C-alpha positions, 0 to 999 in steps of 0.5 A: 492522531494530533501528531505536529507537523515536526513530529509528521516530518520526524516520522517519514525521515525514518523512510525517506531520504531528503525532500524537506519541501514535499514533507513540510507541505504534506505535514502541513496539510495533515495538521490542517485536518486535525486543526479542522476536526477541532473547529466548530462544524458550521466552520469545518463545512467551510474549510476544505484541504489545500491539494499538492502537487509533487514535481519531480523525476521517478524514484525520488520518493513522491509515493513513498510520501504519500503512502507513509503518510496515510499509513501513519494515521491510519487514512484510507489511501488510495493510489492511482495512475491518471491514464488508467482514465478515459473520458466520459464517451470512451471504453475504459474507466470513468474516474468516479471510480476512484472515489469508489475505490477509496470507499471499498479501502475505507471499509476494509480498514475499519472492519479490520479494526472491528474484527480485532475488537471482536478477536477474542470472542471470535477465536473462542468460538472458533476452537470451540467448534474445531475442537467438537470436531477433532472429538469425534475423530479422536473418540478413541483416545478419550477413554473414560474421559467425561466428553466436555473434560476431553473437549476442554482439552482440545480447545486448550492445544488447538489454541497453542497451535497443537493441532494445526496441520491435523486435517478435518471436515467442517461446514464453512459459509459459501459466499458467492464472489460479487459479480462486476457489472461491466469491466472496469467500471467499479461498480459491482454485484455482491450477491452474498449480501444480497443472499443473506439478506434473504436469510439464504445461508448456503453452507458447503463442506471442506477437508482443511487443516486445523490451521486454515479451518480456525481462520475461516471461522474466526473471519465467520463469527466476527462478520456475525459479531459486527455491526455491518450498517456502523462499518459502512457509516464509519467507512464513509465518515473516515473517507469523507475527512480522512480519506487521500488519493493519490494521483500519479503520473498527472503529467501524462494527461497535461499534453497541448490540444490539437495533437490527435490521435491517442491524446484525444481524451487528455483534457477531457480527463481533466475536465473528468477529474476536475468536479472530484477534486472540486468537491461532488457526491459519487454514489458507491454501494456502501452510500454517497460518499463526498468528495469535498474534503477528501486530500488530492496528491497528484505527481508527475516528472512533467520532463516533457509537459509543464504543470501551466500545461494543465487545464487552469481549472485544474491547477487551481485545485491544486494551490501547492507545488513542491519540487523534488530533487533528483538524488545526490551521491550522499542521498543514496549513502544515507539511503543505504544506511539510515531508514530502518529498513535500508536496502543493505539490512534487507539484502544481509536479511535475506541472506542470513537465511541462508547462513551468510553474514552479509556485511559493508564497509563504508567505502564500498556504501560510497563507491555504490552510491557513486556508481548509481548517481552517475548511471543516473546521471548519463542514463535514465534517472530513476531515482532510488530505484538505481540502487536495486539494479545496482545492488542486484548486480553486486549480490549476484554471485553470493545470491546464487552460489548461498543455499542450505542449512547445512552450511556453517555461517559464513562472513561474506565483506562487501568492500570497495574492492569487492563492488569495482570488480563486480560491477566492471561492467556497468563502471566501462560503459558508464566511462564510455558514455561521457564519449558519446555524442 
């Protein structure tokens, strides 16, 4: 997708409020990928992505920016926490597993696309198979109708979902689950692919609904129609050239030396991450994956440590640093009203199920935003996540008392007075904190 940086930022603005510097940085990084793809192979080999470090408190949009960016271009995307990795020699996950996990994401992405391409053919086969089973069950209803005509009638009915809840017994492939070699290693033996390679397709009978049977058979038939070697090759190409790895909580491994205790492997993890970010080849069960052109976005609050506490070599691999700001009252107002699926819209739709027509006045939105900003200032700053806490307290009574479709539609207007009455405890505690040293 050849979106310009301005178009990328415009798309991100639909979901994320503020943080223009970070949006601009990721938009340029994404556009540079497109620019690189237009060059000669010789030049492409020379140009590597400019990795980004996002610095800012929790809940201000760091992860969301990276996630929405990947979704925008349908790129393989993986979010990992730096804290779950340990230095080589310690028990735990090694850093190479992040590349193996990215390869899995790419495989899933490509397989979904290829399945969609063959879905019409696979669906037709599935409906025909189910119709044959149903025809046997309903042979008393057939009467003098020709078998082929009766089966075609059932195919048409299955297609429209008429028999979705009917129970049938069908034979499906029994695929063993992959066995992990050692917990957390990311390496696994896929017994299903081994047995299928040897021509051992084990079948088992299952009694399930027509709807479930249809999905199982579609999946089974799609696998037969898809060239797995082509899927693997395309997935590795995408992982290498379009993959995005988001390393969260990188500040937690940026501790000073000589602390001892649980921190002994912090610098070791940094040194293990370094070759992955610099560019190396990691073996996966789908083939070798080169990490040279994967875009790495690191993020952390950096409350205790600083970016400068990372080892210099790792800092050098993240040339772009952007700082995300704490959210203000105006940001909270925008978050509550502007995005396509704003929090207020989400709650209104949820309660609409129970015939509650929930509406928020402008002064109520202002009050919620002000309270959220104040709590973040006087206690821990958790960014936009604070809104979920405030909204849950605010709508607790309505959510608890609503229920039952037999009630008529009731309009509930949430205004400033309603907010102050229902968040009285939060406001009182907030005011008391001003006097506590």
